[in-house]
N, C-alpha and C positions, 0 to 999 in steps of 0.2 A: 504494498501499501503506499509505504513512504517513497519508494522507486517513482510509483507513478505521479504524487504529489510534487515530487522534485521536477520530473519531467513538465509537467503541468504549469510550474511556478517558471523555468525557465522559457518555455513557449511564451509565456506572457511577456517577459522580459523583451525577448525579441520580438514580438509584434508590437511593443511600445517603441523599439529602437529603429523599426522599420517604418513605422508613422512618423516618427520624429524625424528620420532622415528625409521622408518624401516632404515633410514641411519645410525643413531647412532648404531643399533645393528649389523650392519656390514654388512648388504646384501640388494639387490635392491629389491624393492617391488612392487608389482601391486596393487592401489588402486581404486576400484571398487563401482558402485554405483547401489544399488538394494534395493529399500525402506530403504535406509541406507546404511553408509559405509561399505565395507568389503576390509579387507585386504588378500591378497592371499601371497603365498610364493613359492619359487622354492622347487620340490621335484626330487629326483633320488632314483628310487627303483628298486629292481628286485624281482619279485615273480615267485615261481613255480606253474603251473595250471595241472588239469588233461589232460590226452592225448586227443588228437583231431586229426582227418583228413580232417576236413573242416574248411575254415575260412570266415567269411562273415563279410564285411566292409560296415558299414552305411554312409551315405551321411553328415555328420556333422564330422567326423572324420578327421583331418589335415594332420598328416604325420605320415604314418606307414610302417615299414619295416618288410619283412622276411627273415630270415637266417637258417643256420642248425649250430648245436653244440652240446651240451651233454647231455640237456633234453629240455623238454618242459617248458617254462617259458617266462615270461614277463619282460622287463624293461621299464621303463616309465620315462622321463625327462620333466620338465617344469611347467609351472603354475599349482598350485594346483587345483585352482578354473576352470581351463580349459583343466585338464587330461580327456584322454578319459576313458570312461567306457567300461569294458570287461568282458566276464565270460562264461566260456563251458557249454554248454548245449548237450546231445546227440550226443556228438562228433563233434559238431561245436564249434569254437571259435568266438564267437561275440563281433566284436568291433564297437563302435559307441562314438560321441561325446558327452561330459558332458553337461547336460542342463545348470552348472553352465558357460559356457564359452559364455551364452547369456547376461552376465553383461555388463554395458557399462563402458568403461575405463573412469577412471577421471584422474589418472597418470599410464602409460604403464611402467610396469617393465617385469617380464619373460612372453612371449608370445609363442604361437604355439607350444604345447607339441609334443613331439615326442615319439612313443612308439614303440620298437622293439621285435617283436615276434621270438622265437627261436624253433625248432623242431630238434629232434637227427638226426644226419648225416644217409643216406640210407632211411629214412621213406619219404612215399609220401602223397601229398594233394589228396583225392579223387576229391575235388573242392575247387575253391579258386572264391568268389563271391565278386565285387567290385563294390561300387559306386563311379564314379568317379567325382565326383562335389568338385574341387579344393582339390583333393587327391593329394597329392605326395608321391610315393611309389617306394622303390627299393625292389627286389627280388632276393636272392643270393642264387645259388646253390641248388634250389628246384626242385623237380619232381613233376609235377601236372598234373593230369589227364584229368580235366575238368575247363576252364578258363571261366569266366562270366562278361562281364563289362557292365554296363547300365547304364541309367538316371543321366548322369554329363557333366560337362563342365570344361574347365581350369584345367585339371588334368595331372599330370606326371607319366609314369610307366615306370619303366626299370628293364628288366631281365637281369640277369648277372649269366653266366654259369648254366642255368636251363633248363628243359624240360618240353614242354607243348604237351600232345597228342591231346587233342579237345579243341577249342576255338571256338564255334559257336555262332551266331547272336551277334558279338560284336558291340559296340556302342561306337563313339567317337564323341565330340563336343569341337573344339578348345583345342585339347590337344595334349601331346606328349607320342609316345610309342616307346619305344628303347630295342633293343634285343643285346645283347652283348656273345658271344661265347655260345650262345645258339640254342636250335634246337626245331623248332614248326611244328607240324602238323594239319592237317584238320583246319586250322585258315579261317574262315568267318566274313570279317569286311563288315556290311551292315548298311544304314541309318546314316551315318555319315558325318561330313563335316567340313573343316577350322582345319585340324589336319595334324600332321606329323609322319611319320613312318621311324625310323633309325635302320638298320640292319649292325652289324659289326662282321665279324668273325663266322656266323652264319648259319644255316640252316631252310630255309622254303618248306615244301613238303604238295602237293594237297591241296591247299590253293586258297581261293577265295577272293578279295578285291572290293567292288562294292561302289563307294563313290562319294561326291562331293568335290571339291577342296581339295584335300588331296595329299600330297608329300610323295614319297617313294625314300629313298637313300638306296642303299644297297654296303657294302664294304669288299672285300674278303670273300663273302658268297657264299652260293650253293641255286640256285633258281630251284626247280624242282616241275612243273605241276601246276605252278602259274596262275592264270586268273585276271588281273588287268584291272577296268574300272574307268573312271570319266570324269565328264563333264569339270572340269578346275583343273588344276594340274601339276605336273612334276614327271616324273620318273629318277634319275640318279644310274646307275649302275657301279661299278668300281671294276676292278680287280677281278671280280667272274666268277662263273662257271654256265652255264644253261644246265639243264639236263629236259627230257622230253618235252612236249609240253608247252610253255609259251607264252602267247598271252596279248599283253598289246594295249588298246583301249581308246585314250584320243580323246575328242571333242575340246578343247581349252587348249592347254597345249604342252610341248615339252619333248622328251625322248633323254637320253644320255647313251651311253654303251661303257665304255672305258677301255682297258685291258681286255674284256671279252671272255672267253673260251665256243665257241658255234660252234656245226657243221652247222646248217643252218638257214638260214635267210631269212624271207618273210617281207618287209619293203614297207609301202605304205600309202601315203598321199593324201588329196582332194586339200587344199589349201595353204599347206606347203611346204617343201622340204627336200629330203633326199640327206644325205653325207655319204659317205663309206670311211673313212681313208682318209678323206680331200677331196676328189673328189666328185663334185655334180652329182648326179645320176638322177635328176628331179624329179618326182611324187612316184617312185618305185625303189626299189632293190630287186633282189631274188638272193639266192646262195644256192645249196643242200636243197630247199625247202620241198624236201619229207624225209629229215631226220627225225630220230627217237629223236633227241634233237633238237627242233626248236625253234627260237626266232622269234615269229611274232608281228609286231608292226603297227597300224593304227592309224592315226591322222586326224583329219579334220583340224582344223586352230592350226597347229603345226609343229615345226621342228622335224626330227629324224636324230640323228648322232650317226654312229657306228666307233670305231676307235681304235688306239692304245693308250699304256700310262694309 
């Protein structure tokens, strides 16, 4: 027993010396333990990479951003022992968490490395394949032919000034998905739960969202031929335009549309209530229900409200 006490005591002393040395050198350090002490440091580097038209992000990557710029390159900032691995093979940029990131912290300094991928302006991604397991990502100004999201939870994904042509069999769990000034077509969200989808000044067309406990918010956006169904959730549409046939089916949840431009309405509920511009309409309200541009909302246990502002 005394032997282990002495070893532990010396380890503590060594750890303190390592920390002190790091501070003396003028930089915050991370001290980790993996069959011995290891000292990490911050890195900030940019490397050019071979041309690619696909990106695949695995489950252990933490923060990955994609943007347009002057060339194909990768910029990485963070703890050296936790930086993401990346390489280009057969036109695909692969990004994954570094195995060294499994070390246990003794003294925490730099954490959560960030990787920024740059593509030349005007280029298109044939495929963006993401595992959303605690992944944080911003995609800025990128054209994407096919978006794949699967097998993850507690992630956050934000598209800014981007275009997505196809996004089939998307899976979200306890995650956040946002579109800003972006165009989305053929978006199919299935087998997902406990997530939030937000749209701002964006367009979504010919899309299907079938989920459980998902909230959808759209602001100054265009919804065209969208089918939305959820067992539990909420839909809020503000200052937006509805084109084509748009159907919202909520079992337990509420629907609100304010300042929405639409020609036809078909609203009904079983156990809730319908309000149109502040006036109660009972269980249903229809107006130009044969219109080519129609908003159809059905709830079982939930309210429906359509009004101004």
